[in-house]
PDB file of N, CA, C and O in Angstrom:
ATOM      1  N   MET A   1      -6.830  41.517  55.827  1.00  0.00           N
ATOM      2  CA  MET A   1      -7.087  41.014  54.519  1.00  0.00           C
ATOM      3  C   MET A   1      -6.944  42.121  53.467  1.00  0.00           C
ATOM      4  O   MET A   1      -6.496  41.861  52.350  1.00  0.00           O
ATOM      5  N   THR A   2      -7.317  43.330  53.814  1.00  0.00           N
ATOM      6  CA  THR A   2      -7.187  44.405  52.829  1.00  0.00           C
ATOM      7  C   THR A   2      -5.728  44.683  52.517  1.00  0.00           C
ATOM      8  O   THR A   2      -5.401  45.104  51.407  1.00  0.00           O
ATOM      9  N   PHE A   3      -4.842  44.452  53.488  1.00  0.00           N
ATOM     10  CA  PHE A   3      -3.418  44.652  53.232  1.00  0.00           C
ATOM     11  C   PHE A   3      -2.960  43.758  52.092  1.00  0.00           C
ATOM     12  O   PHE A   3      -2.231  44.207  51.207  1.00  0.00           O
ATOM     13  N   LEU A   4      -3.378  42.508  52.104  1.00  0.00           N
ATOM     14  CA  LEU A   4      -2.974  41.581  51.053  1.00  0.00           C
ATOM     15  C   LEU A   4      -3.497  42.008  49.686  1.00  0.00           C
ATOM     16  O   LEU A   4      -2.836  41.789  48.671  1.00  0.00           O
ATOM     17  N   ARG A   5      -4.654  42.601  49.656  1.00  0.00           N
ATOM     18  CA  ARG A   5      -5.196  43.087  48.381  1.00  0.00           C
ATOM     19  C   ARG A   5      -4.409  44.280  47.859  1.00  0.00           C
ATOM     20  O   ARG A   5      -4.246  44.436  46.649  1.00  0.00           O
ATOM     21  N   ARG A   6      -3.916  45.130  48.769  1.00  0.00           N
ATOM     22  CA  ARG A   6      -3.198  46.336  48.373  1.00  0.00           C
ATOM     23  C   ARG A   6      -1.713  46.100  48.140  1.00  0.00           C
ATOM     24  O   ARG A   6      -1.060  46.893  47.461  1.00  0.00           O
ATOM     25  N   ALA A   7      -1.175  45.026  48.689  1.00  0.00           N
ATOM     26  CA  ALA A   7       0.267  44.779  48.609  1.00  0.00           C
ATOM     27  C   ALA A   7       0.694  44.481  47.174  1.00  0.00           C
ATOM     28  O   ALA A   7      -0.035  43.864  46.397  1.00  0.00           O
ATOM     29  N   ASP A   8       1.891  44.938  46.855  1.00  0.00           N
ATOM     30  CA  ASP A   8       2.454  44.615  45.550  1.00  0.00           C
ATOM     31  C   ASP A   8       2.754  43.124  45.497  1.00  0.00           C
ATOM     32  O   ASP A   8       3.207  42.531  46.476  1.00  0.00           O
ATOM     33  N   ARG A   9       2.498  42.540  44.355  1.00  0.00           N
ATOM     34  CA  ARG A   9       2.772  41.117  44.187  1.00  0.00           C
ATOM     35  C   ARG A   9       3.956  40.961  43.256  1.00  0.00           C
ATOM     36  O   ARG A   9       4.056  41.611  42.215  1.00  0.00           O
ATOM     37  N   TYR A  10       4.832  40.092  43.659  1.00  0.00           N
ATOM     38  CA  TYR A  10       6.003  39.793  42.853  1.00  0.00           C
ATOM     39  C   TYR A  10       6.015  38.302  42.554  1.00  0.00           C
ATOM     40  O   TYR A  10       5.907  37.465  43.450  1.00  0.00           O
ATOM     41  N   HIS A  11       6.144  38.003  41.304  1.00  0.00           N
ATOM     42  CA  HIS A  11       6.256  36.601  40.915  1.00  0.00           C
ATOM     43  C   HIS A  11       7.731  36.223  40.933  1.00  0.00           C
ATOM     44  O   HIS A  11       8.531  36.751  40.161  1.00  0.00           O
ATOM     45  N   LEU A  12       8.073  35.316  41.811  1.00  0.00           N
ATOM     46  CA  LEU A  12       9.441  34.831  41.866  1.00  0.00           C
ATOM     47  C   LEU A  12       9.525  33.619  40.962  1.00  0.00           C
ATOM     48  O   LEU A  12       8.909  32.590  41.240  1.00  0.00           O
ATOM     49  N   GLY A  13      10.256  33.729  39.921  1.00  0.00           N
ATOM     50  CA  GLY A  13      10.416  32.602  39.004  1.00  0.00           C
ATOM     51  C   GLY A  13      11.274  31.513  39.621  1.00  0.00           C
ATOM     52  O   GLY A  13      11.838  31.681  40.702  1.00  0.00           O
ATOM     53  N   ALA A  14      11.360  30.411  38.925  1.00  0.00           N
ATOM     54  CA  ALA A  14      12.179  29.291  39.403  1.00  0.00           C
ATOM     55  C   ALA A  14      13.651  29.695  39.422  1.00  0.00           C
ATOM     56  O   ALA A  14      14.131  30.396  38.532  1.00  0.00           O
ATOM     57  N   VAL A  15      14.343  29.244  40.438  1.00  0.00           N
ATOM     58  CA  VAL A  15      15.769  29.519  40.588  1.00  0.00           C
ATOM     59  C   VAL A  15      16.547  28.473  39.781  1.00  0.00           C
ATOM     60  O   VAL A  15      16.190  27.295  39.772  1.00  0.00           O
ATOM     61  N   ASP A  16      17.593  28.907  39.120  1.00  0.00           N
ATOM     62  CA  ASP A  16      18.434  28.021  38.330  1.00  0.00           C
ATOM     63  C   ASP A  16      18.978  26.894  39.209  1.00  0.00           C
ATOM     64  O   ASP A  16      19.422  27.151  40.328  1.00  0.00           O
ATOM     65  N   PRO A  17      18.950  25.639  38.715  1.00  0.00           N
ATOM     66  CA  PRO A  17      19.420  24.509  39.527  1.00  0.00           C
ATOM     67  C   PRO A  17      20.847  24.666  40.074  1.00  0.00           C
ATOM     68  O   PRO A  17      21.127  24.230  41.190  1.00  0.00           O
ATOM     69  N   ALA A  18      21.734  25.274  39.313  1.00  0.00           N
ATOM     70  CA  ALA A  18      23.101  25.482  39.817  1.00  0.00           C
ATOM     71  C   ALA A  18      23.105  26.417  41.024  1.00  0.00           C
ATOM     72  O   ALA A  18      23.868  26.217  41.969  1.00  0.00           O
ATOM     73  N   ASP A  19      22.253  27.432  40.985  1.00  0.00           N
ATOM     74  CA  ASP A  19      22.145  28.355  42.116  1.00  0.00           C
ATOM     75  C   ASP A  19      21.495  27.675  43.317  1.00  0.00           C
ATOM     76  O   ASP A  19      21.868  27.936  44.461  1.00  0.00           O
ATOM     77  N   VAL A  20      20.518  26.797  43.054  1.00  0.00           N
ATOM     78  CA  VAL A  20      19.884  26.042  44.139  1.00  0.00           C
ATOM     79  C   VAL A  20      20.928  25.166  44.824  1.00  0.00           C
ATOM     80  O   VAL A  20      21.029  25.153  46.051  1.00  0.00           O
ATOM     81  N   ALA A  21      21.696  24.441  44.029  1.00  0.00           N
ATOM     82  CA  ALA A  21      22.724  23.555  44.588  1.00  0.00           C
ATOM     83  C   ALA A  21      23.704  24.352  45.445  1.00  0.00           C
ATOM     84  O   ALA A  21      24.082  23.912  46.531  1.00  0.00           O
ATOM     85  N   ASP A  22      24.111  25.512  44.964  1.00  0.00           N
ATOM     86  CA  ASP A  22      25.035  26.356  45.713  1.00  0.00           C
ATOM     87  C   ASP A  22      24.390  26.843  47.009  1.00  0.00           C
ATOM     88  O   ASP A  22      25.039  26.880  48.055  1.00  0.00           O
ATOM     89  N   ALA A  23      23.110  27.218  46.938  1.00  0.00           N
ATOM     90  CA  ALA A  23      22.400  27.706  48.121  1.00  0.00           C
ATOM     91  C   ALA A  23      22.227  26.616  49.169  1.00  0.00           C
ATOM     92  O   ALA A  23      22.170  26.910  50.363  1.00  0.00           O
ATOM     93  N   LEU A  24      22.145  25.380  48.744  1.00  0.00           N
ATOM     94  CA  LEU A  24      22.012  24.272  49.692  1.00  0.00           C
ATOM     95  C   LEU A  24      23.375  23.834  50.245  1.00  0.00           C
ATOM     96  O   LEU A  24      23.489  23.506  51.426  1.00  0.00           O
ATOM     97  N   ARG A  25      24.384  23.828  49.407  1.00  0.00           N
ATOM     98  CA  ARG A  25      25.711  23.344  49.795  1.00  0.00           C
ATOM     99  C   ARG A  25      26.461  24.338  50.686  1.00  0.00           C
ATOM    100  O   ARG A  25      27.095  23.926  51.657  1.00  0.00           O
ATOM    101  N   THR A  26      26.403  25.607  50.384  1.00  0.00           N
ATOM    102  CA  THR A  26      27.203  26.615  51.079  1.00  0.00           C
ATOM    103  C   THR A  26      26.965  26.649  52.590  1.00  0.00           C
ATOM    104  O   THR A  26      27.937  26.629  53.344  1.00  0.00           O
ATOM    105  N   PRO A  27      25.714  26.700  53.066  1.00  0.00           N
ATOM    106  CA  PRO A  27      25.526  26.713  54.527  1.00  0.00           C
ATOM    107  C   PRO A  27      26.033  25.435  55.203  1.00  0.00           C
ATOM    108  O   PRO A  27      26.567  25.485  56.311  1.00  0.00           O
ATOM    109  N   LEU A  28      25.866  24.304  54.537  1.00  0.00           N
ATOM    110  CA  LEU A  28      26.374  23.056  55.107  1.00  0.00           C
ATOM    111  C   LEU A  28      27.886  23.106  55.250  1.00  0.00           C
ATOM    112  O   LEU A  28      28.439  22.772  56.299  1.00  0.00           O
ATOM    113  N   ASN A  29      28.544  23.528  54.179  1.00  0.00           N
ATOM    114  CA  ASN A  29      30.010  23.599  54.203  1.00  0.00           C
ATOM    115  C   ASN A  29      30.514  24.592  55.250  1.00  0.00           C
ATOM    116  O   ASN A  29      31.538  24.355  55.890  1.00  0.00           O
ATOM    117  N   SER A  30      29.806  25.686  55.421  1.00  0.00           N
ATOM    118  CA  SER A  30      30.258  26.710  56.363  1.00  0.00           C
ATOM    119  C   SER A  30      30.133  26.260  57.812  1.00  0.00           C
ATOM    120  O   SER A  30      30.735  26.859  58.703  1.00  0.00           O
ATOM    121  N   THR A  31      29.352  25.205  58.052  1.00  0.00           N
ATOM    122  CA  THR A  31      29.214  24.690  59.416  1.00  0.00           C
ATOM    123  C   THR A  31      29.977  23.383  59.613  1.00  0.00           C
ATOM    124  O   THR A  31      29.801  22.701  60.623  1.00  0.00           O
ATOM    125  N   GLY A  32      30.828  23.039  58.642  1.00  0.00           N
ATOM    126  CA  GLY A  32      31.656  21.856  58.777  1.00  0.00           C
ATOM    127  C   GLY A  32      31.033  20.568  58.297  1.00  0.00           C
ATOM    128  O   GLY A  32      31.588  19.490  58.508  1.00  0.00           O
ATOM    129  N   HIS A  33      29.886  20.668  57.654  1.00  0.00           N
ATOM    130  CA  HIS A  33      29.210  19.495  57.112  1.00  0.00           C
ATOM    131  C   HIS A  33      29.429  19.440  55.610  1.00  0.00           C
ATOM    132  O   HIS A  33      29.899  20.405  55.008  1.00  0.00           O
ATOM    133  N   SER A  34      29.090  18.320  55.014  1.00  0.00           N
ATOM    134  CA  SER A  34      29.188  18.201  53.560  1.00  0.00           C
ATOM    135  C   SER A  34      28.036  17.346  53.057  1.00  0.00           C
ATOM    136  O   SER A  34      27.277  16.772  53.838  1.00  0.00           O
ATOM    137  N   ILE A  35      27.922  17.276  51.753  1.00  0.00           N
ATOM    138  CA  ILE A  35      26.857  16.518  51.112  1.00  0.00           C
ATOM    139  C   ILE A  35      27.440  15.869  49.863  1.00  0.00           C
ATOM    140  O   ILE A  35      28.236  16.482  49.152  1.00  0.00           O
ATOM    141  N   THR A  36      27.046  14.643  49.603  1.00  0.00           N
ATOM    142  CA  THR A  36      27.535  13.971  48.408  1.00  0.00           C
ATOM    143  C   THR A  36      26.876  14.577  47.174  1.00  0.00           C
ATOM    144  O   THR A  36      25.815  15.195  47.267  1.00  0.00           O
ATOM    145  N   GLY A  37      27.512  14.396  46.023  1.00  0.00           N
ATOM    146  CA  GLY A  37      26.953  14.914  44.771  1.00  0.00           C
ATOM    147  C   GLY A  37      25.561  14.371  44.475  1.00  0.00           C
ATOM    148  O   GLY A  37      24.662  15.152  44.163  1.00  0.00           O
ATOM    149  N   PRO A  38      25.351  13.053  44.564  1.00  0.00           N
ATOM    150  CA  PRO A  38      24.014  12.519  44.308  1.00  0.00           C
ATOM    151  C   PRO A  38      22.962  13.037  45.298  1.00  0.00           C
ATOM    152  O   PRO A  38      21.815  13.275  44.920  1.00  0.00           O
ATOM    153  N   ALA A  39      23.353  13.206  46.548  1.00  0.00           N
ATOM    154  CA  ALA A  39      22.409  13.731  47.536  1.00  0.00           C
ATOM    155  C   ALA A  39      22.053  15.179  47.216  1.00  0.00           C
ATOM    156  O   ALA A  39      20.902  15.586  47.375  1.00  0.00           O
ATOM    157  N   LEU A  40      23.025  15.951  46.772  1.00  0.00           N
ATOM    158  CA  LEU A  40      22.769  17.335  46.397  1.00  0.00           C
ATOM    159  C   LEU A  40      21.827  17.404  45.201  1.00  0.00           C
ATOM    160  O   LEU A  40      20.972  18.287  45.133  1.00  0.00           O
ATOM    161  N   GLU A  41      21.976  16.485  44.266  1.00  0.00           N
ATOM    162  CA  GLU A  41      21.068  16.436  43.117  1.00  0.00           C
ATOM    163  C   GLU A  41      19.637  16.140  43.563  1.00  0.00           C
ATOM    164  O   GLU A  41      18.694  16.754  43.065  1.00  0.00           O
ATOM    165  N   VAL A  42      19.469  15.208  44.494  1.00  0.00           N
ATOM    166  CA  VAL A  42      18.136  14.870  45.006  1.00  0.00           C
ATOM    167  C   VAL A  42      17.510  16.077  45.704  1.00  0.00           C
ATOM    168  O   VAL A  42      16.346  16.402  45.471  1.00  0.00           O
ATOM    169  N   ALA A  43      18.286  16.735  46.557  1.00  0.00           N
ATOM    170  CA  ALA A  43      17.780  17.896  47.284  1.00  0.00           C
ATOM    171  C   ALA A  43      17.444  19.040  46.329  1.00  0.00           C
ATOM    172  O   ALA A  43      16.417  19.702  46.484  1.00  0.00           O
ATOM    173  N   THR A  44      18.308  19.270  45.345  1.00  0.00           N
ATOM    174  CA  THR A  44      18.071  20.341  44.369  1.00  0.00           C
ATOM    175  C   THR A  44      16.790  20.075  43.590  1.00  0.00           C
ATOM    176  O   THR A  44      15.961  20.969  43.421  1.00  0.00           O
ATOM    177  N   ALA A  45      16.634  18.863  43.125  1.00  0.00           N
ATOM    178  CA  ALA A  45      15.420  18.508  42.381  1.00  0.00           C
ATOM    179  C   ALA A  45      14.184  18.608  43.269  1.00  0.00           C
ATOM    180  O   ALA A  45      13.106  18.978  42.803  1.00  0.00           O
ATOM    181  N   GLY A  46      14.345  18.278  44.543  1.00  0.00           N
ATOM    182  CA  GLY A  46      13.225  18.311  45.472  1.00  0.00           C
ATOM    183  C   GLY A  46      12.669  19.699  45.721  1.00  0.00           C
ATOM    184  O   GLY A  46      11.529  19.838  46.164  1.00  0.00           O
ATOM    185  N   THR A  47      13.450  20.723  45.446  1.00  0.00           N
ATOM    186  CA  THR A  47      12.967  22.094  45.651  1.00  0.00           C
ATOM    187  C   THR A  47      12.126  22.586  44.482  1.00  0.00           C
ATOM    188  O   THR A  47      11.331  23.514  44.629  1.00  0.00           O
ATOM    189  N   GLY A  48      12.302  21.966  43.326  1.00  0.00           N
ATOM    190  CA  GLY A  48      11.590  22.440  42.142  1.00  0.00           C
ATOM    191  C   GLY A  48      11.979  23.851  41.740  1.00  0.00           C
ATOM    192  O   GLY A  48      11.321  24.461  40.897  1.00  0.00           O
ATOM    193  N   GLY A  49      13.049  24.378  42.340  1.00  0.00           N
ATOM    194  CA  GLY A  49      13.481  25.731  42.032  1.00  0.00           C
ATOM    195  C   GLY A  49      12.680  26.811  42.738  1.00  0.00           C
ATOM    196  O   GLY A  49      12.900  27.999  42.499  1.00  0.00           O
ATOM    197  N   TYR A  50      11.741  26.413  43.615  1.00  0.00           N
ATOM    198  CA  TYR A  50      10.918  27.389  44.332  1.00  0.00           C
ATOM    199  C   TYR A  50      11.705  27.964  45.503  1.00  0.00           C
ATOM    200  O   TYR A  50      12.211  27.212  46.336  1.00  0.00           O
ATOM    201  N   PRO A  51      11.815  29.308  45.576  1.00  0.00           N
ATOM    202  CA  PRO A  51      12.631  29.928  46.618  1.00  0.00           C
ATOM    203  C   PRO A  51      12.274  29.492  48.038  1.00  0.00           C
ATOM    204  O   PRO A  51      13.170  29.232  48.841  1.00  0.00           O
ATOM    205  N   PHE A  52      10.988  29.409  48.359  1.00  0.00           N
ATOM    206  CA  PHE A  52      10.614  29.021  49.712  1.00  0.00           C
ATOM    207  C   PHE A  52      11.044  27.583  50.002  1.00  0.00           C
ATOM    208  O   PHE A  52      11.517  27.287  51.100  1.00  0.00           O
ATOM    209  N   LEU A  53      10.884  26.695  49.032  1.00  0.00           N
ATOM    210  CA  LEU A  53      11.298  25.311  49.246  1.00  0.00           C
ATOM    211  C   LEU A  53      12.810  25.178  49.369  1.00  0.00           C
ATOM    212  O   LEU A  53      13.294  24.287  50.067  1.00  0.00           O
ATOM    213  N   ILE A  54      13.555  26.041  48.709  1.00  0.00           N
ATOM    214  CA  ILE A  54      15.014  26.032  48.866  1.00  0.00           C
ATOM    215  C   ILE A  54      15.350  26.291  50.334  1.00  0.00           C
ATOM    216  O   ILE A  54      16.175  25.591  50.922  1.00  0.00           O
ATOM    217  N   GLN A  55      14.712  27.288  50.913  1.00  0.00           N
ATOM    218  CA  GLN A  55      14.938  27.599  52.321  1.00  0.00           C
ATOM    219  C   GLN A  55      14.521  26.443  53.217  1.00  0.00           C
ATOM    220  O   GLN A  55      15.236  26.083  54.152  1.00  0.00           O
ATOM    221  N   LEU A  56      13.362  25.864  52.928  1.00  0.00           N
ATOM    222  CA  LEU A  56      12.817  24.821  53.783  1.00  0.00           C
ATOM    223  C   LEU A  56      13.624  23.527  53.696  1.00  0.00           C
ATOM    224  O   LEU A  56      13.909  22.903  54.718  1.00  0.00           O
ATOM    225  N   VAL A  57      13.987  23.128  52.498  1.00  0.00           N
ATOM    226  CA  VAL A  57      14.824  21.934  52.342  1.00  0.00           C
ATOM    227  C   VAL A  57      16.183  22.183  52.996  1.00  0.00           C
ATOM    228  O   VAL A  57      16.716  21.300  53.668  1.00  0.00           O
ATOM    229  N   GLY A  58      16.741  23.368  52.806  1.00  0.00           N
ATOM    230  CA  GLY A  58      18.011  23.716  53.436  1.00  0.00           C
ATOM    231  C   GLY A  58      17.927  23.678  54.950  1.00  0.00           C
ATOM    232  O   GLY A  58      18.853  23.216  55.616  1.00  0.00           O
ATOM    233  N   PHE A  59      16.831  24.158  55.490  1.00  0.00           N
ATOM    234  CA  PHE A  59      16.627  24.115  56.941  1.00  0.00           C
ATOM    235  C   PHE A  59      16.664  22.680  57.445  1.00  0.00           C
ATOM    236  O   PHE A  59      17.368  22.366  58.405  1.00  0.00           O
ATOM    237  N   TRP A  60      15.893  21.802  56.781  1.00  0.00           N
ATOM    238  CA  TRP A  60      15.839  20.402  57.217  1.00  0.00           C
ATOM    239  C   TRP A  60      17.184  19.706  57.028  1.00  0.00           C
ATOM    240  O   TRP A  60      17.562  18.864  57.841  1.00  0.00           O
ATOM    241  N   MET A  61      17.906  20.047  55.970  1.00  0.00           N
ATOM    242  CA  MET A  61      19.220  19.443  55.760  1.00  0.00           C
ATOM    243  C   MET A  61      20.185  19.858  56.868  1.00  0.00           C
ATOM    244  O   MET A  61      20.922  19.020  57.389  1.00  0.00           O
ATOM    245  N   CYS A  62      20.191  21.137  57.231  1.00  0.00           N
ATOM    246  CA  CYS A  62      21.071  21.610  58.300  1.00  0.00           C
ATOM    247  C   CYS A  62      20.686  20.988  59.633  1.00  0.00           C
ATOM    248  O   CYS A  62      21.547  20.606  60.425  1.00  0.00           O
ATOM    249  N   ARG A  63      19.403  20.892  59.868  1.00  0.00           N
ATOM    250  CA  ARG A  63      18.942  20.280  61.113  1.00  0.00           C
ATOM    251  C   ARG A  63      19.358  18.814  61.178  1.00  0.00           C
ATOM    252  O   ARG A  63      19.822  18.335  62.213  1.00  0.00           O
ATOM    253  N   LEU A  64      19.189  18.113  60.071  1.00  0.00           N
ATOM    254  CA  LEU A  64      19.577  16.712  60.013  1.00  0.00           C
ATOM    255  C   LEU A  64      21.089  16.559  60.148  1.00  0.00           C
ATOM    256  O   LEU A  64      21.564  15.642  60.818  1.00  0.00           O
ATOM    257  N   ALA A  65      21.843  17.450  59.516  1.00  0.00           N
ATOM    258  CA  ALA A  65      23.308  17.386  59.597  1.00  0.00           C
ATOM    259  C   ALA A  65      23.780  17.575  61.027  1.00  0.00           C
ATOM    260  O   ALA A  65      24.760  16.956  61.441  1.00  0.00           O
ATOM    261  N   ASP A  66      23.097  18.422  61.787  1.00  0.00           N
ATOM    262  CA  ASP A  66      23.491  18.656  63.178  1.00  0.00           C
ATOM    263  C   ASP A  66      23.261  17.437  64.064  1.00  0.00           C
ATOM    264  O   ASP A  66      23.923  17.286  65.091  1.00  0.00           O
ATOM    265  N   THR A  67      22.333  16.570  63.679  1.00  0.00           N
ATOM    266  CA  THR A  67      22.040  15.387  64.496  1.00  0.00           C
ATOM    267  C   THR A  67      22.571  14.105  63.873  1.00  0.00           C
ATOM    268  O   THR A  67      22.433  13.027  64.452  1.00  0.00           O
ATOM    269  N   ASN A  68      23.176  14.218  62.698  1.00  0.00           N
ATOM    270  CA  ASN A  68      23.629  13.046  61.954  1.00  0.00           C
ATOM    271  C   ASN A  68      25.052  12.670  62.348  1.00  0.00           C
ATOM    272  O   ASN A  68      26.002  13.392  62.043  1.00  0.00           O
ATOM    273  N   THR A  69      25.190  11.551  63.019  1.00  0.00           N
ATOM    274  CA  THR A  69      26.529  11.099  63.384  1.00  0.00           C
ATOM    275  C   THR A  69      26.912   9.836  62.627  1.00  0.00           C
ATOM    276  O   THR A  69      28.088   9.478  62.561  1.00  0.00           O
ATOM    277  N   ALA A  70      25.916   9.160  62.053  1.00  0.00           N
ATOM    278  CA  ALA A  70      26.185   7.883  61.390  1.00  0.00           C
ATOM    279  C   ALA A  70      27.011   8.053  60.116  1.00  0.00           C
ATOM    280  O   ALA A  70      27.812   7.177  59.786  1.00  0.00           O
ATOM    281  N   SER A  71      26.836   9.145  59.403  1.00  0.00           N
ATOM    282  CA  SER A  71      27.529   9.300  58.129  1.00  0.00           C
ATOM    283  C   SER A  71      28.700  10.279  58.200  1.00  0.00           C
ATOM    284  O   SER A  71      29.149  10.803  57.181  1.00  0.00           O
ATOM    285  N   ASN A  72      29.193  10.520  59.430  1.00  0.00           N
ATOM    286  CA  ASN A  72      30.408  11.316  59.573  1.00  0.00           C
ATOM    287  C   ASN A  72      30.265  12.730  59.016  1.00  0.00           C
ATOM    288  O   ASN A  72      31.132  13.203  58.280  1.00  0.00           O
ATOM    289  N   ASP A  73      29.186  13.393  59.362  1.00  0.00           N
ATOM    290  CA  ASP A  73      28.923  14.779  58.956  1.00  0.00           C
ATOM    291  C   ASP A  73      28.730  14.961  57.453  1.00  0.00           C
ATOM    292  O   ASP A  73      28.773  16.090  56.965  1.00  0.00           O
ATOM    293  N   THR A  74      28.522  13.896  56.725  1.00  0.00           N
ATOM    294  CA  THR A  74      28.246  13.994  55.297  1.00  0.00           C
ATOM    295  C   THR A  74      26.833  13.504  55.026  1.00  0.00           C
ATOM    296  O   THR A  74      26.479  12.371  55.351  1.00  0.00           O
ATOM    297  N   LEU A  75      26.028  14.378  54.422  1.00  0.00           N
ATOM    298  CA  LEU A  75      24.667  13.980  54.076  1.00  0.00           C
ATOM    299  C   LEU A  75      24.684  13.120  52.820  1.00  0.00           C
ATOM    300  O   LEU A  75      25.415  13.403  51.871  1.00  0.00           O
ATOM    301  N   VAL A  76      23.878  12.076  52.823  1.00  0.00           N
ATOM    302  CA  VAL A  76      23.785  11.151  51.703  1.00  0.00           C
ATOM    303  C   VAL A  76      22.375  11.208  51.120  1.00  0.00           C
ATOM    304  O   VAL A  76      21.533  11.970  51.597  1.00  0.00           O
ATOM    305  N   ILE A  77      22.119  10.407  50.092  1.00  0.00           N
ATOM    306  CA  ILE A  77      20.837  10.458  49.386  1.00  0.00           C
ATOM    307  C   ILE A  77      19.651  10.295  50.332  1.00  0.00           C
ATOM    308  O   ILE A  77      18.671  11.031  50.221  1.00  0.00           O
ATOM    309  N   ASP A  78      19.726   9.347  51.257  1.00  0.00           N
ATOM    310  CA  ASP A  78      18.610   9.148  52.188  1.00  0.00           C
ATOM    311  C   ASP A  78      18.343  10.398  53.023  1.00  0.00           C
ATOM    312  O   ASP A  78      17.191  10.717  53.318  1.00  0.00           O
ATOM    313  N   ASP A  79      19.399  11.099  53.400  1.00  0.00           N
ATOM    314  CA  ASP A  79      19.247  12.340  54.164  1.00  0.00           C
ATOM    315  C   ASP A  79      18.569  13.421  53.322  1.00  0.00           C
ATOM    316  O   ASP A  79      17.686  14.131  53.803  1.00  0.00           O
ATOM    317  N   ALA A  80      18.988  13.538  52.074  1.00  0.00           N
ATOM    318  CA  ALA A  80      18.398  14.536  51.181  1.00  0.00           C
ATOM    319  C   ALA A  80      16.933  14.228  50.921  1.00  0.00           C
ATOM    320  O   ALA A  80      16.099  15.133  50.898  1.00  0.00           O
ATOM    321  N   ALA A  81      16.617  12.953  50.725  1.00  0.00           N
ATOM    322  CA  ALA A  81      15.228  12.547  50.492  1.00  0.00           C
ATOM    323  C   ALA A  81      14.375  12.833  51.722  1.00  0.00           C
ATOM    324  O   ALA A  81      13.240  13.295  51.601  1.00  0.00           O
ATOM    325  N   ALA A  82      14.918  12.560  52.901  1.00  0.00           N
ATOM    326  CA  ALA A  82      14.182  12.841  54.132  1.00  0.00           C
ATOM    327  C   ALA A  82      13.933  14.338  54.290  1.00  0.00           C
ATOM    328  O   ALA A  82      12.856  14.751  54.720  1.00  0.00           O
ATOM    329  N   SER A  83      14.927  15.144  53.944  1.00  0.00           N
ATOM    330  CA  SER A  83      14.787  16.596  54.040  1.00  0.00           C
ATOM    331  C   SER A  83      13.696  17.115  53.110  1.00  0.00           C
ATOM    332  O   SER A  83      12.917  17.987  53.496  1.00  0.00           O
ATOM    333  N   THR A  84      13.634  16.591  51.896  1.00  0.00           N
ATOM    334  CA  THR A  84      12.595  17.048  50.962  1.00  0.00           C
ATOM    335  C   THR A  84      11.220  16.565  51.413  1.00  0.00           C
ATOM    336  O   THR A  84      10.227  17.270  51.230  1.00  0.00           O
ATOM    337  N   ARG A  85      11.153  15.367  52.004  1.00  0.00           N
ATOM    338  CA  ARG A  85       9.861  14.890  52.524  1.00  0.00           C
ATOM    339  C   ARG A  85       9.397  15.748  53.678  1.00  0.00           C
ATOM    340  O   ARG A  85       8.217  16.087  53.765  1.00  0.00           O
ATOM    341  N   HIS A  86      10.318  16.108  54.577  1.00  0.00           N
ATOM    342  CA  HIS A  86       9.969  16.991  55.684  1.00  0.00           C
ATOM    343  C   HIS A  86       9.465  18.339  55.157  1.00  0.00           C
ATOM    344  O   HIS A  86       8.458  18.866  55.632  1.00  0.00           O
ATOM    345  N   ALA A  87      10.169  18.879  54.184  1.00  0.00           N
ATOM    346  CA  ALA A  87       9.795  20.173  53.613  1.00  0.00           C
ATOM    347  C   ALA A  87       8.415  20.121  52.973  1.00  0.00           C
ATOM    348  O   ALA A  87       7.663  21.094  53.024  1.00  0.00           O
ATOM    349  N   ALA A  88       8.086  18.985  52.372  1.00  0.00           N
ATOM    350  CA  ALA A  88       6.774  18.824  51.732  1.00  0.00           C
ATOM    351  C   ALA A  88       5.686  18.513  52.749  1.00  0.00           C
ATOM    352  O   ALA A  88       4.498  18.537  52.425  1.00  0.00           O
ATOM    353  N   GLY A  89       6.099  18.218  53.989  1.00  0.00           N
ATOM    354  CA  GLY A  89       5.125  17.927  55.017  1.00  0.00           C
ATOM    355  C   GLY A  89       4.633  16.493  55.012  1.00  0.00           C
ATOM    356  O   GLY A  89       3.673  16.170  55.712  1.00  0.00           O
ATOM    357  N   SER A  90       5.268  15.627  54.238  1.00  0.00           N
ATOM    358  CA  SER A  90       4.778  14.259  54.145  1.00  0.00           C
ATOM    359  C   SER A  90       5.370  13.344  55.208  1.00  0.00           C
ATOM    360  O   SER A  90       5.052  12.155  55.230  1.00  0.00           O
ATOM    361  N   ASP A  91       6.221  13.860  56.090  1.00  0.00           N
ATOM    362  CA  ASP A  91       6.766  13.062  57.194  1.00  0.00           C
ATOM    363  C   ASP A  91       6.110  13.397  58.521  1.00  0.00           C
ATOM    364  O   ASP A  91       6.625  13.037  59.579  1.00  0.00           O
ATOM    365  N   ARG A  92       5.012  14.064  58.472  1.00  0.00           N
ATOM    366  CA  ARG A  92       4.355  14.476  59.725  1.00  0.00           C
ATOM    367  C   ARG A  92       3.194  13.602  60.037  1.00  0.00           C
ATOM    368  O   ARG A  92       2.526  13.801  61.051  1.00  0.00           O
TER     369      ARG A  92
END
């Protein structure tokens, strides 16, 4: 506990939505998956620009893309919404 008191604190501000969208889209594209524009908007908004949520939503999107065969490797709005719900912990 004393470590946390002594550690430097950095406030990470909100990430620009365009950068969030790029951070979510790039890993999907690099693994052969894609995401529709509306789904990307839902996922981007779902992060609120918070860096940790960007990682978490991206994780769930990649995981879902790896198991998603119904939409031909393309994530759609329902997939993005499910990813943000998982990231928020409301699907547990």
